[in-house]
C-alpha positions in Angstrom: -61.4 58.0 36.2 -59.3 54.3 36.0 -55.7 54.3 36.4 -54.3 53.2 32.6 -51.2 51.6 33.9 -53.5 49.3 35.9 -56.7 49.0 33.8 -56.4 44.8 33.9 -54.9 43.1 36.7 -55.0 39.2 38.1 -55.6 38.5 41.9 -52.8 36.7 43.1 -55.6 35.2 45.8 -57.7 33.9 43.4 -55.2 33.1 40.6 -54.6 29.2 40.5 -52.2 29.1 37.9 -53.8 27.8 34.8 -52.5 29.6 32.2 -55.7 30.0 30.2 -55.4 33.5 30.5 -51.6 32.8 28.4 -53.6 31.3 25.8 -55.3 34.3 24.8 -53.3 37.1 25.7 -51.9 38.4 21.6 -49.2 40.0 22.7 -47.4 37.8 25.6 -48.1 40.2 28.3 -49.0 37.7 31.1 -46.1 36.1 32.8 -45.7 33.9 35.7 -45.6 29.7 36.4 -47.6 26.8 35.7 -49.6 26.5 39.1 -48.4 30.0 40.7 -50.7 33.3 40.3 -49.5 35.2 37.8 -49.9 38.8 36.3 -49.9 41.2 33.8 -47.5 43.4 32.6 -48.9 46.6 31.7 -46.6 48.0 29.9 -46.4 45.5 27.2 -50.9 45.1 27.9 -53.2 46.2 24.9 -56.3 45.9 27.3 -58.3 44.0 25.5 -59.5 42.1 28.5 -59.6 38.6 26.5 -57.6 37.1 29.8 -60.7 38.3 31.8 -63.6 36.7 29.7 -61.2 33.8 29.5 -60.2 33.3 33.2 -61.7 30.4 35.7 -60.2 31.5 38.8 -62.6 32.5 41.0 -64.3 33.3 44.4 -68.1 32.7 45.0 -70.0 35.1 47.4 -70.2 32.1 49.8 -66.1 32.3 50.2 -64.3 34.7 52.4 -60.9 35.1 50.9 -57.9 36.3 52.8 -58.6 39.8 51.7 -62.3 40.7 52.3 -64.6 40.6 49.8 -66.2 43.8 50.5 -62.2 45.3 49.7 -61.8 43.5 46.6 -65.6 44.7 45.4 -64.3 47.8 46.1 -60.8 47.6 44.6 -62.3 46.4 41.4 -65.2 49.7 41.4 -68.2 47.4 41.9 -71.0 48.2 44.1 -71.2 46.6 47.4 -74.9 44.8 46.3 -72.8 42.8 43.8 -73.1 38.9 44.7 -72.0 37.6 41.2 -68.6 35.5 41.6 -65.4 37.3 41.5 -62.8 35.7 39.2 -59.0 36.7 39.1 -58.5 38.5 36.1 -60.5 41.6 36.2 -60.6 45.1 34.7 -61.0 47.7 37.4 -64.4 49.6 36.7 -66.0 52.9 36.7 -69.6 52.2 37.9 -68.8 53.7 41.2 -68.0 57.0 39.4 -70.8 57.3 37.4 -73.2 56.6 39.5 -71.9 59.7 41.8 -71.7 61.9 38.9 -75.6 61.2 37.9 -76.3 62.4 41.5 -74.4 66.0 40.8 -76.4 68.6 38.7 -74.1 67.7 35.7 -76.0 67.7 32.4 -75.0 63.8 31.5 -75.2 62.1 27.9 -74.6 59.0 27.2 -73.5 56.9 24.5 -73.9 52.6 23.6 -72.2 50.9 21.4 -73.5 48.3 18.8 -72.3 44.9 21.0 -73.7 46.6 23.7 -77.0 45.6 22.6 -77.1 42.1 21.7 -75.3 41.2 24.7 -76.2 42.8 28.2 -79.5 40.7 27.9 -77.8 37.7 29.0 -77.0 39.3 32.2 -80.8 39.6 33.1 -81.1 35.5 32.1 -82.1 36.0 28.3 -80.7 34.3 25.7 -77.5 35.0 24.3 -78.0 36.8 21.3 -81.1 39.0 22.4 -81.5 42.5 21.0 -82.4 45.1 23.4 -81.6 48.5 21.9 -85.1 49.9 23.3 -84.8 48.5 26.8 -81.4 49.7 27.0 -82.5 53.0 26.4 -85.2 53.0 28.6 -83.0 51.6 31.4 -80.2 54.3 30.9 -83.7 57.2 31.3 -84.2 55.5 34.5 -81.1 55.5 35.7 -80.8 59.2 35.4 -79.1 60.2 31.9 -80.6 63.0 30.5 -79.4 62.4 26.9 -79.8 59.0 25.6 -77.3 58.9 22.7 -76.3 56.0 20.6 -72.2 55.4 19.3 -73.8 54.5 16.0 -74.4 57.7 15.1 -71.4 58.3 15.5 -69.9 55.0 13.3 -71.8 56.5 10.5 -70.0 59.7 10.9 -66.8 57.7 10.6 -67.7 55.9 7.2 -68.5 59.1 6.1 -64.6 60.8 7.3 -62.9 57.2 6.8 -64.2 56.6 3.3 -63.1 60.1 2.4 -60.2 59.8 3.6 -59.6 56.6 1.6 -60.7 58.1 -1.5 -58.5 61.2 -1.2 -55.3 59.0 -0.2 -56.1 56.8 -3.9 -56.2 59.8 -5.7 -53.5 61.5 -4.4 -51.1 58.0 -4.2 -50.4 59.0 -0.4 -49.9 56.3 1.6 -51.7 53.1 1.6 -52.8 50.9 2.7 -54.8 52.6 5.1 -55.5 51.0 8.1 -59.0 51.6 10.2 -58.4 53.0 13.4 -61.7 52.4 15.5 -60.1 49.5 17.7 -57.6 50.9 20.5 -56.0 47.5 21.1 -55.1 47.4 17.5 -53.7 51.3 17.5 -52.0 50.9 20.6 -50.0 47.6 19.2 -49.3 49.8 15.8 -47.3 52.3 18.5 -46.0 49.5 20.6 -44.9 47.5 17.7 -45.1 48.8 14.4 -44.7 52.6 14.7 -42.6 53.3 11.4 -46.1 52.2 10.0 -48.1 54.6 11.7 -49.0 56.8 8.4 -50.9 53.8 7.4 -53.0 54.5 10.3 -57.0 56.2 9.6 -56.6 59.4 11.2 -60.1 59.0 12.4 -61.1 59.1 16.1 -63.1 56.1 17.0 -66.7 56.7 16.9 -66.6 56.2 20.7 -64.3 59.6 20.4 -66.5 61.4 17.6 -69.4 61.1 19.7 -67.6 62.7 22.5 -66.2 65.3 20.6 -69.8 66.2 19.2 -71.6 65.9 22.7 -69.4 68.8 23.7 -69.7 70.6 21.1 -72.9 70.2 18.5 -74.5 68.7 21.0 -74.3 71.2 23.9 -75.3 73.8 21.7 -78.4 71.9 20.6 -79.3 71.6 24.4 -78.3 74.9 25.3 -75.3 73.9 27.7 -72.1 74.8 28.2 -69.2 72.4 27.5 -68.2 72.2 31.2 -71.5 71.9 31.9 -71.9 68.4 29.8 -70.5 64.6 31.4 -70.2 62.7 28.3 -70.2 58.5 29.4 -69.7 55.8 26.9 -71.1 51.7 27.3 -68.6 50.0 25.8 -67.9 46.2 25.4 -64.5 47.0 25.1 -62.1 47.4 28.4 -59.6 48.8 26.6 -61.6 51.9 25.4 -61.0 53.4 29.0 -58.0 53.7 28.2 -58.4 55.0 24.6 -60.4 57.9 26.1 -57.8 58.5 28.7 -55.2 59.5 25.4 -54.2 62.8 26.0 -55.2 63.5 22.4 -58.4 62.6 23.1 -59.7 66.0 24.1 -60.1 69.5 22.6 -59.8 73.0 24.5 -59.1 71.2 27.9 -62.3 69.2 27.5 -62.4 65.7 27.2 -63.8 63.9 24.6 -65.5 60.8 26.9 -65.0 61.5 30.6 -66.0 57.9 31.1 -66.1 54.5 30.3 -68.2 51.9 31.6 -68.8 48.4 30.3 -71.8 46.0 29.4 -71.0 44.1 32.5 -70.7 47.4 34.4 -73.9 48.9 32.7 -75.5 46.0 34.5 -74.4 46.9 37.9 -75.7 50.4 37.5 -79.3 48.5 36.6 -79.0 46.1 39.2 -77.9 48.9 41.7 -81.2 50.9 41.0 -83.2 47.7 41.4 -84.5 48.1 37.8 -85.9 45.3 36.2 -84.7 45.3 32.6 -86.5 42.1 31.3 -89.9 44.3 32.2 -88.7 47.7 30.3 -91.1 49.0 27.7 -89.0 49.7 24.2 -88.3 53.6 24.1 -85.9 55.2 21.2 -82.8 57.0 21.3 -82.4 60.8 21.8 -81.7 62.7 18.2 -80.1 63.5 16.4 -76.8 62.2 17.7 -79.2 58.8 18.6 -79.9 58.5 14.9 -77.9 55.8 12.8 -78.3 53.6 9.5 -77.7 49.5 9.5 -74.0 50.1 8.5 -73.0 52.1 11.5 -74.9 48.8 13.5 -72.4 46.4 12.3 -68.9 48.0 13.7 -70.1 45.2 16.4 -68.7 42.5 14.1 -65.5 41.6 12.5 -65.8 42.7 8.7 -68.7 45.5 9.9 -66.6 48.5 9.0 -65.0 47.3 6.1 -69.0 46.5 4.9 -70.1 49.7 6.3 -67.3 51.9 4.3 -67.5 49.6 0.9 -71.5 50.3 1.2 -70.7 54.0 0.9 -67.9 54.4 -1.1 -69.2 52.3 -3.8 -71.7 55.2 -4.1 -69.7 57.8 -3.6 -67.6 57.0 -6.5 -69.6 55.6 -8.7 -72.6 57.6 -7.9 -74.9 54.5 -8.4 -76.6 52.5 -5.8 -74.5 49.6 -4.3 -75.5 46.4 -6.4 -75.8 44.2 -3.0 -76.2 46.0 0.8 -75.1 42.5 1.6 -71.1 42.4 0.8 -70.9 38.9 2.5 -67.4 38.8 1.2 -66.0 40.4 4.3 -68.0 38.7 6.5 -66.3 36.3 8.2 -64.6 35.1 11.9 -61.2 34.9 13.7 -58.1 35.1 11.1 -57.3 37.2 7.8 -59.1 36.9 5.0 -59.2 39.0 1.6 -61.4 40.5 -0.9 -61.9 42.9 -4.3 -64.3 45.1 -4.7 -64.5 46.5 -8.7 -65.9 49.9 -8.6 -66.4 51.7 -12.2 -63.1 50.6 -13.6 -60.6 50.7 -10.4 -60.6 47.4 -8.5 -60.3 47.7 -4.6 -58.7 45.4 -2.9 -59.2 44.9 1.3 -58.0 42.3 3.8 -59.8 41.8 7.0 -58.1 40.9 10.2 -59.9 39.4 13.3 -57.8 39.0 16.1 -54.4 40.4 16.7 -51.8 37.4 16.7 -53.0 37.1 13.0 -51.8 40.5 11.9 -48.3 40.5 12.0 -47.3 38.7 8.8 -49.2 41.1 7.1 -47.4 44.0 8.6 -44.6 42.4 7.4 -45.6 42.4 4.2 -46.3 46.2 4.6 -42.9 46.7 5.8 -41.3 45.0 3.0 -43.5 46.9 0.4 -45.0 43.5 -0.4 -48.6 44.4 0.9 -51.2 44.3 -2.5 -54.0 45.7 -0.7 -55.9 49.3 -0.6 -57.8 49.2 2.4 -57.6 46.7 5.9 -59.8 46.2 9.1 -57.9 44.8 11.5 -60.0 44.1 14.8 -58.3 42.7 18.3 -60.8 40.6 19.4 -61.5 36.9 17.6 -65.5 38.1 16.6 -64.8 41.7 16.7 -66.4 43.7 19.7 -69.3 41.4 20.5 -66.7 39.4 22.3 -64.9 42.3 24.1 -63.3 41.8 27.4 -66.1 43.8 28.8 -69.1 41.8 27.4 -71.0 39.5 29.9 -68.8 36.7 30.6 -69.2 33.3 28.7 -68.5 30.9 31.5 -68.1 27.7 29.6 -65.6 27.7 26.8 -67.4 25.3 25.1 -70.5 27.7 24.7 -68.6 30.4 23.6 -68.6 29.9 19.6 -71.9 29.8 20.0 -72.8 32.8 22.1 -70.6 35.0 20.2 -72.7 33.0 16.6 -76.4 34.4 18.4 -74.5 38.2 19.0 -73.4 38.3 15.3 -76.7 37.3 14.6 -78.5 39.9 16.0 -76.2 42.6 14.3 -77.0 41.6 11.0 -80.6 41.1 11.8 -80.8 44.3 13.4 -78.9 46.0 10.4 -81.0 43.7 7.6 -84.4 45.4 9.6 -83.1 48.9 9.5 -84.9 51.1 6.9 -81.6 53.0 6.2 -78.4 51.0 5.6 -75.9 53.2 4.5 -74.2 55.7 6.5 -74.3 58.3 4.0 -77.9 57.8 3.7 -78.2 59.4 7.8 -80.2 62.3 7.8 -78.9 63.7 10.6 -75.2 62.8 9.4 -76.5 65.1 6.2 -77.8 67.4 8.8 -75.1 67.7 11.2 -72.4 68.3 8.6 -75.1 71.2 6.8 -75.5 72.9 10.2 -72.1 72.0 11.5 -69.6 70.1 10.9 -69.1 71.1 7.2 -68.1 68.6 5.1 -66.0 65.2 5.4 -62.4 66.3 6.2 -63.1 69.8 6.4 -61.6 72.3 8.9 -64.4 71.9 11.9 -64.1 67.9 11.1 -60.3 67.8 11.0 -60.6 69.8 14.4 -63.0 67.5 16.0 -62.9 64.2 14.6 -59.4 62.8 13.3 -56.1 62.7 15.8 -52.5 62.1 15.8 -50.7 58.7 17.0 -47.1 58.3 18.6 -44.5 55.8 19.0 -44.8 53.9 22.4 -42.2 52.0 24.3 -42.8 48.9 25.9 
């Protein structure tokens, strides 16, 4: 697994000191003088990878840098066959490790985040925002995974746990506002800078980690496998997910929830290395039951999506009535902070959505001062949510970035709109998982597998 402390790096041979990486770093973790090579201070970094996305210093396949290209590819965890330019800022990858593991006798299970399916097609020449869940599932089978599951299933599960946690906090006058905990860069920021506010974070693991915990328990039982036989892989749009999976809290009885995380770009490397023609693949379904998902699980990929999914379910759990309009447009939007409220029976819930870590400090200061008039807050580190994550296909021209993100966002909502089921609590296989294995939300088994704790971390 990638060494966490060195996850995001800047190659001094390729860095031109243009300082574009500094401009997008939300925690001022990049140092260096203009015109000179920069460096990342890993202890401050939240591993969001926005510097990787924006970096413009590169070496083409025709260049021969001071350090041989083959050595640079190896250091970055990339296949020797890779022909794309090597940019100065990069995330050390795990595709080589995954490729090697797939050649062993391990029973492999893979999960895919919602933002991967609206972006990976771009790495194969398809238009921005192309929606390709079926081709992605087919590619993962041909690469060699034994089970192809979906993180969206655990996103639905997250809503069940997080929604009940919020309602429990409200009914018992416990710590409010409650913050979402799906974004690992945001969690790391809280642990580094606002550890006194950690009780406000939901205790839910992220969907990635919930999936991993289920793979080695419920999923293993379904396939008649022992935990030690399972190799658990996550395909994520987010570079910080590598850090999250390596946290010591993300394991049980000595078994890690997730053994390896690869980004969307790394999945493209694996597909090319296997000689698969992605665009010609037929559409295939995800395996069940851990690949069944609703539209609510899918919109986790955009800013406001977790909040919208949670409110769809919370409204119906509290009122016992169908939510009047499934599309809760008032929590949708882009970079920045937005607030809204929703009335359920005689109770008004006040919510806030923060997209972009640089916008969260004013709200946290209000919470610290006891002046935040809000019940539930969603925070995502990256500007448009996970669709703009550091592990997504790189948008080479800054002028095209907003358009590409808009196309990915449109595909996410389209996939939700076209889903037969759009509310997490109506996912039949989530309901079955509770009936057969988990018991009830916030119950003993759920708490043991799906919840965690957070810790103060020094910079």
